[in-house]
N, C-alpha and C positions, 0 to 999 in steps of 0.2 A: 331241153334236156341238159341236166348238169353234167359237168365233166366226170364226176364220180359215177354217175349212172352209165356213162359211155364206157368208162374203165371196167365196170362190172359186166356189162354186156359183152365186151371184147373178151374179157377173161373167161366167161362162161363158154363162149364159142371156141376159144383155145382149148379149154378143158375137154370139150367134146371131141375135137379133132385129135388131141393127144391120146385120148382113150381109144380111138379107132386106129391110129397109126402105131402106137407103142404098146398096145395091149394092157393098159392100166398102169404102166410105170410112168414116172415123170420124164419130161423132156429135160435133158441135162445140158446146161450151158456153161461154157468156159469163157470167161472174160479175159481178153488179152489187150494190154496197154502197149501200143506200138509207138508211143511218143506224145500222148495227150497232155492237156493241161490239168487233168483230173476232174474237170467239170462233168464230163460224161460218167466218170466213175461214181461221183456223188449221186447222180440220178440212178445209176444201176444199183447202188447200195440202198437207195430209197425203196426200190422194188421189194426188198426183203424186210423192210421195217413193218411194224404192226399196222400201220395205216394202209399200205398197199398189199402186203402179204401174198406175193405171187405163188407161194407154195400151194395155196388152196386151189389154184388153177392147174396144178400139175407141172409147175416150172421150178427148177432148182439149179443153183450154181454149183459147179464142181471144181475141185482144185487141180485135177489132171485132165489134159486134153484127151487122154486115152479113154476117159469115161464120158466124153462129150458127144452130143448129137448136133450141137450148134456152137459156133464160135462167134462171140461178140468182139469185134476189134475196134478199139478207140484210138483216136489221134492219127495225124499223118504219120506214115512209117518213116522213122528216122533211120539214118544209115547204120547206127550202132544197134538197132533192134530188128533190122531187116532179116538177118539170118535166124534170130530167135523166133520171129513170126513164122517163117517158112518151116522151121523145125517143129513148132507147135502144130501147124497145119498138117504136116506129114505124120505126126504122132496120133492125130485124131482118127478114129475109125471112119471109113468112108462108106456111103456118102455122108458128108458132113456139111451142114448148111452154114454158110459164112454170111454174117451180117455186119456191115460197116455202120458204126454208130457215131453220129456227129459229123459236122462239116469237115473236120480235119481228115477223118477216115474216108469220107465220101469223095472229096475233091482236093484234099491237101490244105483246105482252109487258107488262112492268111500266111501260112508257112510254105505254101506250094512251091515257091521259087527260092527257098532257102538252100544254101549249100549243104546243110546238115540233114535235109529231108529227101527221101526217095520219091515221095508223093503219096497219092491215095493208096488204099489197101489193094485195089485191083491191079496195081502195078507189080504186086508181089504174089498174091494168091487170088483165085477166083472168088468173086463176090456175088451172092445171090440176091441180097436185099440191101438197100441203102436207106438209112434213117437220118434225114437231114435235121439240123438244129445245132445250136451252140450254147448249151447242150440241148438235146431233145428231152422233153419232159416224159415222165413215166407212161402217160397215156400214148404218146407217139411211139415210144419203145414197144409197148404192148401191141400197137397196130402193126409195127414192123414184124414182130414175131408171128402175128396172125397171117400177114402177107406171105411170110416165108413158109409157114405150114401149109397154107392153101396152095402155093405153087409146088411144094414138094409132094403134096397129096395127089396132084394131077399127073405127076410123072409116073 
């Protein structure tokens, strides 16, 4: 099975779950850069391009955490962005699913022992799903969304 077929299958499953959980509206995602190298942001941006087009699966990125159902946090949390991350989380409606995207967000990555880094996202806010990779590719990100939706559906 080709990667594109896997992406499509995951996307269709996500669309079905979103339809059941959110009554036909999109799952709204707010991306938060807590200190990344922007590698993860490049992959998140790719999700919106014409090739991947995640809007067709009922997924959309929003500018405000107040409109978000899910937060994607990238990068190890730097000391200068720790408060901003916490403020963003507190501004989101709850329950809000938090997804750590990339090695830095999941475990601090190669910066985990830096004086400028607090560490992984879970040291600042609760994390529901971790998507490893440096950076994770769009298919892995979609798998993480599916995992988050399945776990929230069971609660």
